[in-house]
C-alpha positions as CSV (number, residue, x, y, z in Angstrom):
1,M,0.0,0.0,0.0
2,A,1.3,3.4,-0.9
3,L,0.7,4.9,2.5
4,D,2.7,2.2,4.2
5,E,5.6,2.7,1.7
6,L,5.7,6.4,2.4
7,K,5.5,5.9,6.1
8,A,8.3,3.4,6.0
9,A,10.4,5.8,3.9
10,L,10.2,8.5,6.5
11,P,13.1,8.8,9.1
12,D,12.5,8.5,12.8
13,Y,12.6,12.2,13.4
14,A,9.4,12.5,11.2
15,K,7.4,10.1,13.3
16,D,4.6,12.7,13.6
17,L,4.3,12.8,9.8
18,K,4.0,9.0,9.7
19,L,1.1,9.2,12.2
20,N,-0.5,12.2,10.4
21,L,-0.2,10.5,7.0
22,G,-2.1,7.6,8.4
23,S,-4.8,9.7,10.0
24,V,-5.5,12.4,7.4
25,I,-5.6,9.9,4.5
26,G,-6.0,6.5,6.0
27,N,-8.7,7.5,8.4
28,S,-10.4,10.3,6.5
29,D,-14.1,11.0,6.7
30,L,-14.1,12.6,3.2
31,P,-15.9,10.8,0.5
32,E,-13.6,8.7,-1.6
33,Q,-13.5,11.0,-4.6
34,Q,-12.9,14.1,-2.5
35,L,-10.2,12.3,-0.6
36,W,-8.2,10.7,-3.4
37,G,-8.6,13.7,-5.7
38,T,-7.2,15.9,-3.0
39,V,-4.3,13.4,-2.4
40,L,-3.5,13.3,-6.1
41,A,-3.7,17.0,-6.7
42,C,-1.5,17.7,-3.6
43,A,1.0,15.0,-4.6
44,M,1.4,16.7,-8.0
45,A,1.6,20.1,-6.4
46,T,4.5,19.1,-4.1
47,G,6.7,18.4,-7.2
48,S,8.1,15.4,-5.3
49,S,8.7,12.3,-7.6
50,A,8.9,10.1,-4.5
51,V,5.5,11.2,-3.2
52,L,3.8,11.2,-6.6
53,R,5.2,7.7,-7.4
54,E,3.7,6.3,-4.3
55,L,0.4,8.1,-4.2
56,E,-0.6,8.4,-7.8
57,P,-1.4,4.7,-8.5
58,E,-3.5,4.4,-5.4
59,A,-5.3,7.6,-6.1
60,K,-5.9,6.4,-9.7
61,S,-7.4,3.1,-8.4
62,H,-10.0,5.1,-6.3
63,L,-11.0,7.7,-8.9
64,S,-13.0,7.5,-12.0
65,P,-11.1,8.4,-15.2
66,E,-12.9,11.8,-15.1
67,A,-12.0,12.5,-11.5
68,Y,-8.4,11.4,-12.1
69,Q,-8.1,13.9,-15.0
70,A,-9.9,16.6,-13.0
71,A,-7.6,16.3,-10.0
72,K,-4.6,16.5,-12.2
73,G,-6.2,19.5,-13.9
74,A,-6.7,21.2,-10.6
75,A,-3.0,20.8,-9.8
76,A,-2.1,22.2,-13.3
77,I,-4.4,25.2,-13.3
78,M,-3.5,26.2,-9.8
79,A,0.2,25.9,-10.5
80,M,-0.4,28.8,-12.9
81,N,-3.1,30.7,-11.0
82,N,-1.3,30.5,-7.7
83,V,1.8,32.2,-9.1
84,Y,-0.3,34.8,-11.0
85,Y,-2.7,35.8,-8.2
86,R,-0.1,35.5,-5.4
87,T,2.0,38.0,-7.4
88,L,-1.0,40.4,-7.8
89,H,-1.5,40.2,-4.0
90,L,2.2,40.8,-3.2
91,L,2.7,43.8,-5.6
92,S,2.5,47.2,-4.0
93,D,1.0,48.6,-7.3
94,K,-2.6,47.4,-7.0
95,E,-3.4,48.5,-10.5
96,Y,-2.2,45.1,-11.8
97,G,-5.2,43.6,-10.0
98,T,-7.6,45.6,-12.2
99,M,-6.0,44.3,-15.4
100,R,-7.5,41.5,-17.3
101,A,-5.5,38.3,-16.7
102,G,-5.9,36.9,-20.2
103,L,-5.0,33.4,-19.1
104,R,-7.2,30.5,-20.1
105,M,-8.9,28.8,-17.1
106,N,-11.7,26.9,-18.8
107,I,-11.3,23.9,-16.6
108,I,-12.5,25.9,-13.5
109,G,-15.9,26.4,-15.2
110,N,-16.1,22.9,-16.6
111,P,-13.9,20.5,-14.6
112,G,-15.8,17.3,-15.6
113,V,-16.6,16.4,-12.0
114,D,-18.7,17.8,-9.2
115,K,-17.8,21.5,-8.8
116,V,-17.4,21.2,-5.1
117,D,-14.8,18.4,-5.4
118,F,-12.8,20.4,-8.0
119,E,-12.9,23.5,-5.8
120,L,-11.7,21.5,-2.8
121,W,-8.8,20.2,-4.8
122,C,-8.0,23.7,-6.0
123,F,-8.2,24.9,-2.4
124,A,-5.7,22.2,-1.2
125,V,-3.2,23.0,-4.0
126,S,-3.5,26.7,-3.2
127,A,-2.5,25.9,0.4
128,I,0.6,24.1,-0.8
129,N,1.5,26.9,-3.2
130,G,0.8,29.6,-0.6
131,C,-1.7,31.8,-2.5
132,G,-3.9,33.6,-0.1
133,Q,-6.1,35.2,-2.8
134,C,-6.8,31.7,-4.3
135,L,-7.4,30.2,-0.8
136,D,-10.0,32.9,0.0
137,S,-11.6,32.5,-3.4
138,H,-12.0,28.7,-3.3
139,E,-12.9,28.6,0.3
140,G,-15.7,31.2,-0.4
141,V,-17.1,29.1,-3.2
142,L,-17.0,26.0,-1.0
143,R,-18.7,27.6,1.9
144,K,-21.3,29.2,-0.3
145,A,-22.0,25.7,-1.7
146,G,-22.7,24.5,1.9
147,V,-19.4,22.7,2.5
148,E,-18.7,22.5,6.2
149,R,-15.5,24.0,7.6
150,E,-14.4,20.5,8.8
151,V,-14.3,19.3,5.1
152,V,-12.3,22.4,4.1
153,Q,-10.0,21.8,7.1
154,A,-9.6,18.1,6.2
155,S,-8.3,19.1,2.7
156,V,-5.8,21.5,4.1
157,K,-4.6,18.9,6.6
158,I,-4.0,16.5,3.7
159,A,-2.2,19.3,1.8
160,A,0.0,20.1,4.8
161,T,0.9,16.5,5.5
162,V,1.6,15.5,1.9
163,Q,3.8,18.6,1.5
164,A,5.7,17.9,4.7
165,V,6.3,14.3,3.7
166,A,7.5,15.5,0.3
167,S,9.9,18.0,1.9
168,V,11.4,15.4,4.2
169,L,11.8,12.7,1.6
170,D,13.3,15.1,-0.9
171,A,15.7,16.5,1.7
172,E,16.7,13.0,2.8
173,A,17.4,12.1,-0.8
174,Q,19.7,15.1,-1.1
175,L,21.6,14.1,2.1
176,A,22.1,10.5,1.0
């Protein structure tokens, strides 16, 4: 099982990550599609080949082909949007925020899966990529759709744990 492989690969100093990986993914209350779409989108967002190699096959086995593609699409579009909108937020000259982005984002309007699931995946990826403007936007859409705070929190806990596991494994690979 991918989770067991990742947990086994973590060094002793990252014991908390081992435990968290088991709880936020292995014992999640999220519906299967929300859970594994979040896991896949976050694994892609980390940029860690070790994490993606372990989590992608399991995610794929739990997702429909449409959800699999949409989760990957969420990671892809947010990789672009998070840089763009984080930059607008950080610039002192707020005039840039009034300018038309001119970037294609069609998948957001038609992701091929339930809009709430896609928004949840975009939210989690935005947490990894550190874009406050995107976090606020996607959280607002989720809450307006009636998604409970606990669901939103569950997705960010997955994002935080997957990112931390990726950071440790990549650092350990550099030290080896």
